[in-house]
mmJSON file of the N, C-alpha and C atoms, coordinates in Angstrom:
{"data_MODEL":{"atom_site":{
"group_PDB":["ATOM","ATOM","ATOM","ATOM","ATOM","ATOM","ATOM","ATOM","ATOM","ATOM","ATOM","ATOM","ATOM","ATOM","ATOM","ATOM","ATOM","ATOM","ATOM","ATOM","ATOM","ATOM","ATOM","ATOM","ATOM","ATOM","ATOM","ATOM","ATOM","ATOM","ATOM","ATOM","ATOM","ATOM","ATOM","ATOM","ATOM","ATOM","ATOM","ATOM","ATOM","ATOM","ATOM","ATOM","ATOM","ATOM","ATOM","ATOM","ATOM","ATOM","ATOM","ATOM","ATOM","ATOM","ATOM","ATOM","ATOM","ATOM","ATOM","ATOM","ATOM","ATOM","ATOM","ATOM","ATOM","ATOM","ATOM","ATOM","ATOM","ATOM","ATOM","ATOM","ATOM","ATOM","ATOM","ATOM","ATOM","ATOM","ATOM","ATOM","ATOM","ATOM","ATOM","ATOM","ATOM","ATOM","ATOM","ATOM","ATOM","ATOM"],
"id":[1,2,3,4,5,6,7,8,9,10,11,12,13,14,15,16,17,18,19,20,21,22,23,24,25,26,27,28,29,30,31,32,33,34,35,36,37,38,39,40,41,42,43,44,45,46,47,48,49,50,51,52,53,54,55,56,57,58,59,60,61,62,63,64,65,66,67,68,69,70,71,72,73,74,75,76,77,78,79,80,81,82,83,84,85,86,87,88,89,90],
"type_symbol":["N","C","C","N","C","C","N","C","C","N","C","C","N","C","C","N","C","C","N","C","C","N","C","C","N","C","C","N","C","C","N","C","C","N","C","C","N","C","C","N","C","C","N","C","C","N","C","C","N","C","C","N","C","C","N","C","C","N","C","C","N","C","C","N","C","C","N","C","C","N","C","C","N","C","C","N","C","C","N","C","C","N","C","C","N","C","C","N","C","C"],
"label_atom_id":["N","CA","C","N","CA","C","N","CA","C","N","CA","C","N","CA","C","N","CA","C","N","CA","C","N","CA","C","N","CA","C","N","CA","C","N","CA","C","N","CA","C","N","CA","C","N","CA","C","N","CA","C","N","CA","C","N","CA","C","N","CA","C","N","CA","C","N","CA","C","N","CA","C","N","CA","C","N","CA","C","N","CA","C","N","CA","C","N","CA","C","N","CA","C","N","CA","C","N","CA","C","N","CA","C"],
"label_alt_id":[null,null,null,null,null,null,null,null,null,null,null,null,null,null,null,null,null,null,null,null,null,null,null,null,null,null,null,null,null,null,null,null,null,null,null,null,null,null,null,null,null,null,null,null,null,null,null,null,null,null,null,null,null,null,null,null,null,null,null,null,null,null,null,null,null,null,null,null,null,null,null,null,null,null,null,null,null,null,null,null,null,null,null,null,null,null,null,null,null,null],
"label_comp_id":["MET","MET","MET","GLN","GLN","GLN","PRO","PRO","PRO","SER","SER","SER","LYS","LYS","LYS","ASN","ASN","ASN","ARG","ARG","ARG","ARG","ARG","ARG","LEU","LEU","LEU","ALA","ALA","ALA","GLN","GLN","GLN","PRO","PRO","PRO","LYS","LYS","LYS","ARG","ARG","ARG","ARG","ARG","ARG","VAL","VAL","VAL","GLU","GLU","GLU","GLY","GLY","GLY","PRO","PRO","PRO","GLN","GLN","GLN","THR","THR","THR","THR","THR","THR","SER","SER","SER","ARG","ARG","ARG","ARG","ARG","ARG","PRO","PRO","PRO","CYS","CYS","CYS","PRO","PRO","PRO","GLY","GLY","GLY","PRO","PRO","PRO"],
"label_asym_id":["A","A","A","A","A","A","A","A","A","A","A","A","A","A","A","A","A","A","A","A","A","A","A","A","A","A","A","A","A","A","A","A","A","A","A","A","A","A","A","A","A","A","A","A","A","A","A","A","A","A","A","A","A","A","A","A","A","A","A","A","A","A","A","A","A","A","A","A","A","A","A","A","A","A","A","A","A","A","A","A","A","A","A","A","A","A","A","A","A","A"],
"label_entity_id":["1","1","1","1","1","1","1","1","1","1","1","1","1","1","1","1","1","1","1","1","1","1","1","1","1","1","1","1","1","1","1","1","1","1","1","1","1","1","1","1","1","1","1","1","1","1","1","1","1","1","1","1","1","1","1","1","1","1","1","1","1","1","1","1","1","1","1","1","1","1","1","1","1","1","1","1","1","1","1","1","1","1","1","1","1","1","1","1","1","1"],
"label_seq_id":[1,1,1,2,2,2,3,3,3,4,4,4,5,5,5,6,6,6,7,7,7,8,8,8,9,9,9,10,10,10,11,11,11,12,12,12,13,13,13,14,14,14,15,15,15,16,16,16,17,17,17,18,18,18,19,19,19,20,20,20,21,21,21,22,22,22,23,23,23,24,24,24,25,25,25,26,26,26,27,27,27,28,28,28,29,29,29,30,30,30],
"pdbx_PDB_ins_code":[null,null,null,null,null,null,null,null,null,null,null,null,null,null,null,null,null,null,null,null,null,null,null,null,null,null,null,null,null,null,null,null,null,null,null,null,null,null,null,null,null,null,null,null,null,null,null,null,null,null,null,null,null,null,null,null,null,null,null,null,null,null,null,null,null,null,null,null,null,null,null,null,null,null,null,null,null,null,null,null,null,null,null,null,null,null,null,null,null,null],
"Cartn_x":[67.978,68.98,68.658,69.654,69.408,69.976,69.121,69.595,70.361,70.059,70.741,72.226,72.505,73.908,74.647,73.942,74.594,74.933,74.079,74.292,75.441,75.523,76.591,77.925,77.936,79.22,79.63,78.629,78.956,79.441,78.957,79.366,80.858,81.297,82.707,83.617,83.147,84.006,84.191,83.162,83.237,84.15,84.109,84.924,86.396,86.665,88.083,88.568,87.646,88.068,88.234,87.464,87.532,88.936,89.399,90.718,91.834,91.644,92.709,92.864,91.75,91.829,92.42,92.081,92.606,94.125,94.532,95.978,96.742,96.144,96.841,96.672,95.524,95.27,94.885,95.802,95.493,94.604,94.721,93.881,93.112,91.833,91.042,90.801,90.99,90.731,91.112,90.279,90.553,91.601],
"Cartn_y":[-73.761,-73.156,-71.674,-70.855,-69.415,-69.0,-68.66,-68.223,-66.9,-66.141,-64.831,-65.085,-66.082,-66.357,-66.947,-67.731,-68.364,-67.278,-66.331,-65.248,-64.355,-64.153,-63.247,-63.975,-65.243,-65.978,-66.108,-66.198,-66.367,-65.031,-63.94,-62.621,-62.348,-62.404,-62.122,-63.188,-64.418,-65.498,-65.278,-64.838,-64.638,-63.428,-62.474,-61.237,-61.632,-62.428,-62.808,-63.718,-64.534,-65.464,-64.67,-63.602,-62.817,-62.237,-61.4,-60.774,-61.814,-62.865,-63.891,-64.641,-64.999,-65.757,-64.857,-63.59,-62.665,-62.496,-62.471,-62.268,-63.542,-64.682,-65.98,-66.254,-65.879,-66.172,-64.853,-64.157,-62.89,-63.159,-64.366,-64.727,-66.017,-65.917,-67.112,-67.981,-67.447,-68.272,-67.501,-66.556,-65.749,-64.684],
"Cartn_z":[-58.763,-59.664,-59.933,-59.892,-60.139,-61.501,-62.424,-63.756,-63.661,-62.619,-62.443,-62.131,-61.306,-60.933,-62.142,-62.899,-64.077,-65.108,-65.237,-66.252,-65.768,-64.503,-63.96,-64.125,-63.92,-64.011,-65.486,-66.334,-67.771,-68.349,-67.793,-68.346,-68.079,-66.85,-66.556,-67.166,-67.213,-67.747,-69.261,-69.917,-71.4,-71.666,-70.809,-71.026,-70.844,-69.863,-69.618,-70.748,-71.273,-72.358,-73.676,-73.806,-75.054,-75.264,-74.351,-74.507,-74.451,-73.647,-73.514,-74.843,-75.437,-76.719,-77.807,-77.758,-78.802,-78.611,-77.368,-77.11,-77.525,-77.296,-77.611,-79.096,-79.641,-81.092,-81.792,-82.356,-83.042,-84.267,-84.826,-86.006,-85.694,-85.372,-85.031,-86.267,-87.454,-88.641,-89.901,-90.275,-91.486,-91.205],
"occupancy":[1.0,1.0,1.0,1.0,1.0,1.0,1.0,1.0,1.0,1.0,1.0,1.0,1.0,1.0,1.0,1.0,1.0,1.0,1.0,1.0,1.0,1.0,1.0,1.0,1.0,1.0,1.0,1.0,1.0,1.0,1.0,1.0,1.0,1.0,1.0,1.0,1.0,1.0,1.0,1.0,1.0,1.0,1.0,1.0,1.0,1.0,1.0,1.0,1.0,1.0,1.0,1.0,1.0,1.0,1.0,1.0,1.0,1.0,1.0,1.0,1.0,1.0,1.0,1.0,1.0,1.0,1.0,1.0,1.0,1.0,1.0,1.0,1.0,1.0,1.0,1.0,1.0,1.0,1.0,1.0,1.0,1.0,1.0,1.0,1.0,1.0,1.0,1.0,1.0,1.0],
"B_iso_or_equiv":[0.0,0.0,0.0,0.0,0.0,0.0,0.0,0.0,0.0,0.0,0.0,0.0,0.0,0.0,0.0,0.0,0.0,0.0,0.0,0.0,0.0,0.0,0.0,0.0,0.0,0.0,0.0,0.0,0.0,0.0,0.0,0.0,0.0,0.0,0.0,0.0,0.0,0.0,0.0,0.0,0.0,0.0,0.0,0.0,0.0,0.0,0.0,0.0,0.0,0.0,0.0,0.0,0.0,0.0,0.0,0.0,0.0,0.0,0.0,0.0,0.0,0.0,0.0,0.0,0.0,0.0,0.0,0.0,0.0,0.0,0.0,0.0,0.0,0.0,0.0,0.0,0.0,0.0,0.0,0.0,0.0,0.0,0.0,0.0,0.0,0.0,0.0,0.0,0.0,0.0],
"pdbx_formal_charge":[null,null,null,null,null,null,null,null,null,null,null,null,null,null,null,null,null,null,null,null,null,null,null,null,null,null,null,null,null,null,null,null,null,null,null,null,null,null,null,null,null,null,null,null,null,null,null,null,null,null,null,null,null,null,null,null,null,null,null,null,null,null,null,null,null,null,null,null,null,null,null,null,null,null,null,null,null,null,null,null,null,null,null,null,null,null,null,null,null,null],
"auth_seq_id":[1,1,1,2,2,2,3,3,3,4,4,4,5,5,5,6,6,6,7,7,7,8,8,8,9,9,9,10,10,10,11,11,11,12,12,12,13,13,13,14,14,14,15,15,15,16,16,16,17,17,17,18,18,18,19,19,19,20,20,20,21,21,21,22,22,22,23,23,23,24,24,24,25,25,25,26,26,26,27,27,27,28,28,28,29,29,29,30,30,30],
"auth_comp_id":["MET","MET","MET","GLN","GLN","GLN","PRO","PRO","PRO","SER","SER","SER","LYS","LYS","LYS","ASN","ASN","ASN","ARG","ARG","ARG","ARG","ARG","ARG","LEU","LEU","LEU","ALA","ALA","ALA","GLN","GLN","GLN","PRO","PRO","PRO","LYS","LYS","LYS","ARG","ARG","ARG","ARG","ARG","ARG","VAL","VAL","VAL","GLU","GLU","GLU","GLY","GLY","GLY","PRO","PRO","PRO","GLN","GLN","GLN","THR","THR","THR","THR","THR","THR","SER","SER","SER","ARG","ARG","ARG","ARG","ARG","ARG","PRO","PRO","PRO","CYS","CYS","CYS","PRO","PRO","PRO","GLY","GLY","GLY","PRO","PRO","PRO"],
"auth_asym_id":["A","A","A","A","A","A","A","A","A","A","A","A","A","A","A","A","A","A","A","A","A","A","A","A","A","A","A","A","A","A","A","A","A","A","A","A","A","A","A","A","A","A","A","A","A","A","A","A","A","A","A","A","A","A","A","A","A","A","A","A","A","A","A","A","A","A","A","A","A","A","A","A","A","A","A","A","A","A","A","A","A","A","A","A","A","A","A","A","A","A"],
"auth_atom_id":["N","CA","C","N","CA","C","N","CA","C","N","CA","C","N","CA","C","N","CA","C","N","CA","C","N","CA","C","N","CA","C","N","CA","C","N","CA","C","N","CA","C","N","CA","C","N","CA","C","N","CA","C","N","CA","C","N","CA","C","N","CA","C","N","CA","C","N","CA","C","N","CA","C","N","CA","C","N","CA","C","N","CA","C","N","CA","C","N","CA","C","N","CA","C","N","CA","C","N","CA","C","N","CA","C"],
"pdbx_PDB_model_num":[1,1,1,1,1,1,1,1,1,1,1,1,1,1,1,1,1,1,1,1,1,1,1,1,1,1,1,1,1,1,1,1,1,1,1,1,1,1,1,1,1,1,1,1,1,1,1,1,1,1,1,1,1,1,1,1,1,1,1,1,1,1,1,1,1,1,1,1,1,1,1,1,1,1,1,1,1,1,1,1,1,1,1,1,1,1,1,1,1,1]
}}}
């Protein structure tokens, strides 16, 4: 298992989920 590949995949995936979730949910809670 390569932790380097897992970290690279988690970085771009988190970035895409960040803006997408904000666009779909302008208010996550408060």
